[in-house]
C-alpha positions as CSV (number, residue, x, y, z in Angstrom):
1,M,119.0,139.8,143.5
2,A,118.3,136.1,143.5
3,R,114.5,136.8,143.0
4,E,115.2,139.0,140.1
5,E,117.4,136.4,138.4
6,A,114.8,133.8,139.0
7,K,112.1,136.1,137.4
8,K,114.4,136.7,134.4
9,K,115.0,133.0,133.9
10,K,111.3,132.3,134.1
11,K,110.5,135.0,131.6
12,G,113.2,133.7,129.3
13,A,111.8,130.1,129.5
14,I,108.3,131.3,128.7
15,K,109.6,133.4,125.7
16,Q,111.5,130.3,124.5
17,L,108.4,128.2,124.7
18,V,106.3,130.8,122.8
19,Q,109.0,130.9,120.0
20,I,109.1,127.1,119.8
21,Y,105.3,127.1,119.6
22,K,105.2,129.7,116.8
23,L,107.9,127.9,114.7
24,T,106.3,124.5,115.1
25,Y,102.8,125.7,114.4
26,K,103.9,126.9,111.0
27,T,104.7,123.3,109.9
28,N,102.2,121.4,112.1
29,K,98.7,123.0,112.4
30,S,97.4,120.2,114.6
31,L,99.9,121.2,117.4
32,P,97.3,123.1,119.6
33,W,94.9,120.1,119.5
34,W,97.6,117.7,120.6
35,M,98.7,120.1,123.4
36,L,95.1,120.6,124.5
37,L,94.6,116.8,124.6
38,A,97.7,116.4,126.7
39,F,96.6,119.1,129.1
40,L,93.0,117.8,129.5
41,V,93.7,114.1,130.0
42,P,95.3,114.4,133.5
43,I,92.5,116.8,134.6
44,G,89.9,114.3,133.4
45,V,91.7,111.6,135.4
46,A,91.8,113.8,138.5
47,L,88.0,114.5,138.2
48,A,87.4,110.8,137.7
49,I,89.3,110.1,140.9
50,C,87.4,112.7,142.8
51,F,83.9,111.5,141.6
52,G,84.9,107.8,142.0
53,I,86.2,108.1,145.6
54,R,83.7,110.9,146.5
55,F,85.9,112.9,148.8
56,T,83.9,114.6,151.5
57,V,86.5,117.2,152.3
58,A,86.6,120.1,149.8
59,W,90.3,120.8,150.0
60,I,91.1,117.2,148.8
61,W,89.1,117.9,145.7
62,I,91.0,121.1,145.1
63,L,94.4,119.4,145.7
64,V,93.7,116.5,143.3
65,I,92.4,118.8,140.6
66,L,95.4,121.1,141.0
67,C,97.7,118.1,140.7
68,G,95.9,117.2,137.5
69,V,96.4,120.8,136.1
70,M,100.1,120.7,137.0
71,V,100.6,117.4,135.3
72,G,98.5,118.7,132.3
73,F,100.9,121.6,131.9
74,S,103.9,119.3,132.1
75,L,102.5,117.0,129.5
76,A,101.5,119.8,127.2
77,S,105.0,121.3,127.3
78,A,106.5,117.8,126.7
79,T,104.2,117.4,123.7
80,L,105.3,120.7,122.3
81,T,109.0,119.7,122.7
82,Q,108.5,116.3,121.1
83,I,106.5,117.7,118.1
84,S,109.0,120.6,117.7
85,D,111.9,118.1,117.7
86,R,110.2,116.1,115.0
87,A,109.6,119.2,112.9
88,G,113.2,120.3,113.4
89,Y,114.6,116.9,112.3
90,K,112.3,116.9,109.3
91,R,113.8,120.3,108.2
92,L,117.3,119.0,108.7
93,E,116.7,115.7,106.8
94,G,119.0,115.6,103.7
95,Q,120.8,118.9,104.5
96,F,124.6,118.8,104.4
97,G,126.1,119.0,108.0
98,A,122.8,118.2,109.7
99,S,124.5,115.9,112.2
100,S,126.3,118.9,113.8
101,A,122.9,120.3,114.9
102,V,122.2,117.0,116.7
103,F,125.7,117.0,118.4
104,S,125.0,120.4,120.0
105,T,122.3,118.7,122.1
106,I,124.5,115.7,123.0
107,S,127.9,117.3,124.0
108,K,127.4,117.3,127.7
109,G,128.1,114.9,130.6
110,D,130.0,111.9,129.4
111,F,129.6,112.8,125.7
112,S,132.0,114.9,123.6
113,F,131.0,115.7,120.1
114,P,132.7,118.7,118.4
115,E,130.4,120.3,115.8
116,E,133.4,120.6,113.4
117,P,134.0,117.5,111.3
118,V,137.4,115.8,111.4
119,W,137.2,115.3,107.6
120,I,135.2,117.0,105.0
121,N,134.9,116.9,101.2
122,R,132.7,119.8,100.0
123,K,132.8,118.7,96.4
124,T,131.2,115.3,97.1
125,R,129.4,116.6,100.2
126,D,130.9,114.0,102.5
127,A,131.7,114.7,106.1
128,L,132.9,112.7,109.1
129,W,132.6,113.6,112.8
130,R,134.5,112.0,115.6
131,G,133.0,111.9,119.1
132,T,133.6,110.0,122.4
133,G,131.4,108.6,125.1
134,R,131.3,105.9,127.7
135,A,130.5,103.5,124.9
136,G,133.8,104.3,123.1
137,M,134.7,106.3,120.0
138,Y,131.9,107.3,117.6
139,L,132.5,107.9,113.9
140,V,129.5,109.6,112.4
141,G,129.4,110.1,108.6
142,E,127.3,111.8,106.0
143,G,127.7,111.0,102.4
144,D,129.0,108.1,100.3
145,K,129.5,104.9,102.3
146,A,132.6,103.7,100.5
147,R,134.5,107.1,100.8
148,L,133.4,107.4,104.4
149,S,134.5,103.9,105.3
150,I,138.0,104.7,104.0
151,E,138.2,107.8,106.3
152,M,136.7,105.8,109.2
153,D,139.5,103.2,108.8
154,K,142.0,106.1,109.1
155,Q,140.4,107.4,112.2
156,E,140.3,103.9,113.8
157,A,144.0,103.6,113.0
158,I,144.7,106.9,114.7
159,L,142.8,105.5,117.8
160,R,145.0,102.4,117.9
161,R,148.1,104.6,117.7
162,V,147.1,107.0,120.5
163,A,145.8,104.1,122.7
164,P,148.0,101.1,121.7
165,G,146.8,97.7,123.0
166,S,143.5,99.1,124.2
167,K,140.1,97.5,123.2
168,I,138.1,100.7,122.9
169,P,135.0,100.1,120.9
170,V,134.5,102.1,117.7
171,I,130.9,102.8,116.7
172,R,130.4,103.6,113.0
173,I,127.2,105.4,112.1
174,F,126.2,106.4,108.6
175,V,123.5,109.1,108.6
176,G,120.7,109.2,106.1
177,K,117.9,107.2,104.6
178,G,118.2,103.6,103.4
179,K,119.6,100.3,104.4
180,G,122.4,100.4,107.0
181,R,121.9,104.1,107.6
182,T,120.5,106.0,110.6
183,P,117.9,108.8,109.9
184,I,118.8,112.1,111.4
185,S,115.7,111.9,113.7
186,K,117.1,108.8,115.3
187,L,120.8,109.8,115.5
188,R,120.6,111.2,119.0
189,G,118.9,108.2,120.4
190,T,121.2,105.8,118.6
191,I,124.3,107.5,120.1
192,M,122.9,107.7,123.6
193,R,121.5,104.2,123.8
194,K,124.9,102.5,123.3
195,K,126.0,100.5,126.4
196,A,128.9,101.9,128.4
197,A,132.2,100.1,127.9
198,L,134.6,102.6,129.4
199,T,135.0,104.0,132.9
200,K,135.0,107.8,133.4
201,M,138.8,107.7,134.0
202,E,139.4,105.7,130.7
203,L,137.1,108.1,128.8
204,N,139.0,111.2,130.2
205,E,142.3,109.6,129.2
206,L,141.0,108.9,125.7
207,N,139.8,112.5,125.3
208,V,143.2,113.9,126.5
209,R,145.1,111.7,124.0
210,L,142.8,112.6,121.1
211,T,143.0,116.3,121.9
212,T,146.8,116.2,122.1
213,M,147.0,114.3,118.9
214,Q,144.7,116.8,117.1
215,A,146.7,119.7,118.4
216,K,149.9,118.2,117.0
217,Q,148.2,117.7,113.6
218,Q,146.9,121.3,113.5
219,A,150.5,122.5,114.1
220,L,151.7,120.8,110.9
221,P,151.3,122.5,107.5
222,R,148.2,121.7,105.4
223,N,148.3,118.6,103.2
224,V,151.0,117.0,105.3
225,D,150.3,113.5,106.6
226,P,152.2,113.1,110.0
227,N,152.5,109.4,109.3
228,K,154.3,109.9,106.0
229,I,156.9,112.4,107.3
230,K,160.4,111.1,106.6
231,V,163.8,112.5,107.7
232,S,166.4,112.6,104.9
233,N,169.7,110.8,105.2
234,R,171.5,114.1,105.0
235,M,169.6,115.5,107.9
236,M,170.4,112.3,109.9
237,R,174.1,112.7,109.1
238,R,174.0,116.4,110.3
239,R,172.4,115.3,113.6
240,S,174.9,112.5,114.2
241,G,177.8,114.9,113.4
242,A,176.4,117.5,115.8
243,N,176.1,114.9,118.6
244,S,179.7,113.5,118.1
């Protein structure tokens, strides 16, 4: 059973690589040449080592060349992955909601990035996502900076309410091209390179509080701001009368 599962996984991985190659080749015709170069360089280095040291035992030659071939395969697949990622980001550039595609590759380990935005304006094509990590709370926005900044201020205020007195860093990222913005191709790296400021326990506590707060907000009717809910004087009198 274990062998059959291993074979299935291997076949699945090979099929996935073939699909990635076909999709990437459509946009980058130089892909096979880059992969070939990445494959041949380690083999060339292995041969240079063999001829330079002049091993007298045949099996050492075979072992060194096999190592070169294995490294060549690894480099070729890494080259394919890197070029396919670039091609994928190029297709995503400028598309509404492109950030969510990047979040799907991040939401693991110490990172939590729901693909659904916490705020969206389909008319103006503005969207804001909230994520968490060891670096703190991330606010990632697509669209107009001024409108996004207002919504980011609201999200930061929410954080201060759910974690009063804490000094959790808030990282604001504006996705797109231009000054003060992060291109979609660099979004993943920008998020993951931030220095850790929270312990795992602090991060877990933050995630629990944000999840609880979001669940309470979803339980309210639409277009109702939980911070603006007021209890009428009549209702207060009814409650005080019931308690007396």
